C-alpha positions in Angstrom: 63.6 59.2 -73.4 63.6 55.9 -71.5 65.2 52.7 -72.7 62.0 50.8 -71.3 58.6 51.5 -69.7 57.0 48.6 -68.1 53.3 49.0 -67.8 51.9 46.8 -64.7 53.7 45.9 -61.5 52.4 42.5 -60.9 54.7 39.3 -61.0 55.4 39.6 -64.8 56.0 43.3 -64.6 58.2 43.2 -61.5 60.2 40.2 -62.9 60.9 42.1 -66.1 62.0 45.1 -64.0 64.5 43.0 -62.1 66.0 41.8 -65.5 65.9 45.4 -66.7 67.7 46.8 -63.6 70.4 44.0 -63.8 70.9 44.9 -67.6 71.4 48.5 -66.6 68.5 50.0 -68.5 67.0 53.4 -67.7 63.4 52.5 -67.1 60.4 53.0 -65.3 57.5 50.6 -64.0 54.0 52.2 -64.2 51.4 51.0 -61.8 48.0 52.2 -61.3 47.7 51.7 -57.7 51.1 53.2 -57.3 52.2 50.2 -55.1 52.4 46.8 -57.1 52.3 43.1 -56.4 49.4 42.4 -58.7 46.3 40.3 -58.1 48.3 37.8 -56.1 48.2 40.0 -53.1 44.4 39.1 -52.7 45.1 35.4 -52.5 44.9 34.1 -48.9 47.6 31.5 -49.6 49.9 30.5 -52.4 51.2 27.0 -52.5 52.2 26.5 -56.1 55.3 28.9 -56.4 58.5 26.9 -56.1 60.8 27.5 -53.1 58.2 29.4 -51.0 56.1 26.7 -49.5 52.8 28.0 -48.1 52.9 31.8 -48.1 50.1 34.4 -48.2 49.7 36.3 -51.6 50.4 39.6 -49.8 53.7 38.7 -48.5 54.7 37.1 -51.8 53.5 40.2 -53.7 55.5 42.3 -51.2 58.6 40.1 -51.7 58.4 40.7 -55.6 58.1 44.4 -55.1 60.9 44.7 -52.6 63.2 42.8 -54.7 62.5 44.8 -57.7 63.0 48.1 -55.8 66.4 46.7 -54.4 67.7 46.0 -57.6 67.0 49.6 -58.8 63.5 49.6 -60.2 61.4 52.8 -60.0 57.6 52.2 -59.5 55.6 55.2 -60.4 51.8 55.8 -60.2 50.2 56.1 -63.5 47.0 55.2 -65.3 47.9 54.6 -69.0 45.4 56.0 -71.4 47.1 55.0 -74.6 50.4 53.8 -76.2 51.4 55.4 -79.5 54.0 54.3 -82.0 56.6 57.0 -83.1 59.4 56.9 -85.5 61.9 56.4 -82.7 59.8 54.6 -80.0 56.7 55.2 -78.2 54.7 57.9 -76.5 52.9 56.7 -73.5 49.9 58.9 -72.4 48.8 58.8 -68.8 45.5 59.8 -67.3 46.8 63.1 -65.6 48.1 64.4 -69.1 51.6 63.5 -68.4 53.5 61.7 -71.0 56.5 59.4 -71.1 58.7 58.5 -74.1 60.4 55.2 -74.4 62.4 53.2 -76.9 60.6 49.9 -75.9 57.5 49.1 -74.0 56.6 45.9 -72.0 52.7 45.5 -71.4 52.0 43.5 -68.3 48.8 44.7 -67.1 47.2 41.2 -66.9 43.7 40.2 -66.8 41.0 40.6 -64.2 38.3 38.2 -63.4 34.7 39.2 -63.9 32.9 40.0 -60.6 29.3 39.1 -59.7 28.8 42.5 -57.9 26.9 41.2 -55.1 27.1 42.3 -51.5 30.0 40.8 -49.6 31.9 39.7 -52.8 34.6 42.3 -52.6 34.7 42.2 -48.9 35.5 38.5 -48.7 37.8 38.1 -51.9 40.8 36.1 -50.7 38.8 34.8 -47.4 36.9 31.7 -48.9 36.1 33.5 -52.2 38.5 32.8 -55.2 38.4 33.2 -58.9 41.1 30.5 -59.6 40.6 27.0 -58.8 43.9 25.9 -60.0 45.4 28.3 -57.8 43.5 27.9 -54.7 41.9 24.4 -54.9 44.2 22.6 -52.8 43.2 24.7 -49.8 39.8 23.0 -49.8 40.9 19.4 -50.0 38.0 17.2 -48.5 35.7 20.2 -48.2 32.4 21.3 -49.7 32.7 24.1 -52.2 30.5 26.1 -54.7 31.4 27.0 -58.2 29.5 29.8 -59.9 29.0 29.9 -63.6 28.1 27.7 -66.7 31.0 28.2 -69.1 34.0 26.2 -70.0 35.9 27.5 -67.1 33.3 26.9 -64.6 32.8 23.5 -65.8 36.5 22.7 -65.8 37.0 24.1 -62.4 34.3 22.1 -61.2 35.8 18.9 -62.5 39.2 19.9 -61.3 37.8 20.5 -57.7 35.8 17.4 -57.8 39.1 15.4 -57.6 40.2 17.3 -54.5 37.0 18.2 -52.6 34.3 16.2 -50.9 31.5 17.7 -52.8 31.4 20.3 -55.6 28.2 22.3 -56.3 27.9 24.1 -59.4 25.3 26.9 -59.8 24.4 28.3 -63.3 21.9 31.1 -63.9 20.0 29.4 -66.5 18.8 25.8 -67.2 21.6 25.3 -69.8 25.4 25.2 -69.7 27.4 27.2 -72.1 30.3 24.9 -71.9 31.4 22.3 -74.5 29.0 19.1 -74.4 31.7 16.7 -73.7 32.9 18.5 -70.5 29.3 18.8 -69.4 28.7 15.0 -69.8 31.9 14.4 -67.8 30.6 16.7 -65.1 27.2 14.9 -64.8 28.9 11.7 -64.4 30.8 12.7 -61.3 29.0 11.6 -58.2 30.3 14.3 -55.9 29.3 17.0 -58.2 25.6 18.7 -57.6 24.2 20.9 -60.3 21.9 23.8 -59.4 20.1 25.2 -62.4 18.4 28.7 -62.6 20.2 29.7 -59.5 22.1 32.9 -58.5 24.4 33.7 -55.7 23.0 37.0 -54.5 24.7 37.7 -51.3 27.7 36.7 -49.1 28.0 37.0 -45.3 30.3 36.1 -42.6 32.7 37.2 -40.0 36.4 37.3 -40.6 35.8 34.9 -43.7 32.9 34.3 -46.0 30.4 31.8 -44.1 26.9 32.0 -45.3 25.9 32.1 -49.0 22.5 33.3 -50.1 21.2 31.7 -53.2 18.2 32.7 -55.2 16.2 29.9 -57.2 12.9 30.5 -58.8 12.6 33.8 -57.1 13.1 32.2 -53.6 16.1 32.8 -51.4 17.8 30.3 -49.1 20.9 30.2 -47.3 23.8 27.5 -47.7 26.9 26.9 -46.1 30.2 26.1 -48.1 33.8 26.0 -47.2 34.7 28.2 -50.2 33.3 29.6 -53.4 34.9 29.8 -56.9 33.5 32.4 -59.3 34.0 31.6 -62.8 31.9 34.0 -64.8 34.5 35.3 -67.1 37.9 37.2 -67.3 38.8 40.5 -69.0 42.3 41.4 -70.2 43.4 44.8 -69.4 44.4 46.0 -72.9 42.3 49.0 -73.8 45.1 51.3 -73.5 46.8 49.5 -76.5 43.7 49.9 -78.8 45.6 52.7 -81.0 48.1 50.0 -82.0 47.7 47.6 -84.8 48.4 44.6 -82.5 47.3 41.1 -83.3 44.9 40.1 -80.6 42.2 37.7 -79.7 39.4 38.8 -77.4 41.7 41.5 -76.0 44.6 38.9 -75.4 47.7 40.0 -77.3 49.4 37.6 -79.5 53.1 37.1 -78.7 55.4 34.1 -78.7 57.4 33.1 -75.6 60.1 35.7 -76.2 57.2 38.3 -75.6 57.6 39.7 -79.1 54.5 41.1 -80.7 54.0 42.1 -84.2 55.2 45.7 -83.4 58.8 46.1 -83.2 60.0 47.1 -79.6 56.6 46.2 -78.0 56.6 43.2 -75.7 53.8 41.5 -73.6 54.0 39.5 -70.5 51.8 37.8 -68.0 48.1 37.1 -68.2 47.7 39.8 -71.0 49.6 37.5 -73.3 47.4 34.8 -75.5 48.3 31.6 -74.0 47.0 28.3 -72.6 48.1 28.6 -68.9 47.8 31.8 -66.8 49.5 31.1 -63.5 52.1 32.9 -61.2 54.8 30.8 -62.6 54.2 31.5 -66.2 53.7 35.3 -65.4 57.2 35.2 -63.9 58.8 33.4 -67.0 57.1 35.9 -69.4 58.5 38.8 -67.6 62.0 37.5 -67.8 61.7 36.6 -71.5 60.0 40.0 -72.3 62.9 42.0 -70.5 65.5 39.9 -72.2 63.9 40.6 -75.6 63.8 44.3 -74.9 67.6 44.3 -74.0 68.4 42.4 -77.3 66.4 44.8 -79.1 68.1 47.9 -77.4 71.5 46.6 -78.2 70.6 47.1 -81.8 68.4 50.2 -81.5 68.9 52.8 -84.1 66.3 55.6 -83.0 
């Protein structure tokens, strides 16, 4: 039986791994792509992680992974189907019928942005296509950008970008916003925000980067040019594998305090999967450190 299994090898999971290794735990990191680094690897440039300056997301993700490996972490390929509480710990069931047993678990599988599913979207993600205005907005200072979505996140993104960018266009599928009325009123007062109702982004084209954006409005297509596009049509926490556990959650996000402790003894959560106000690289790293420290304290008193 392992001391700890960390599910997810993004910044939160890899930080937890570094702390677990330094504490001398017998542990494994499970990652569904077998490599690790998390969503940050798809970011063209990261500017908000202290001490790194401007760095590509791929380089930063690789640095996280390499440091975890150097401290003794083992990253194993594994798609987790379920986590079951047992009398003396947890049973982790993997997709290939393999099982692991562990005294503690850190769930760090994060949340994934909802995609539009249109041609060119996946191809150009990270190259003028972003799902995080707070992360990547500064790359488009003084430029023209498009925001897709009509909910709270899209409106907040448009307002944030309007203070940085020359012009912001926000496109919503219907004629009505789903965001809070007060935020929409602020949006309408910003002179550099253009609102397109009943409009869909249907195709993205370009060379090395996304350059042409085909919009459909009232069944007519037209091409527009933007320096970047921010897609804000929703986000989904990756927590289905925890459904067998009586966890406190909200919309799939797991309730836990800053120590990562959940309502189930020995189970901790870190990163974007945790219910919290700010989901950023810096908060994911903090969560990973806290969750690992909590697991170490628990194991010191373990009586399995």
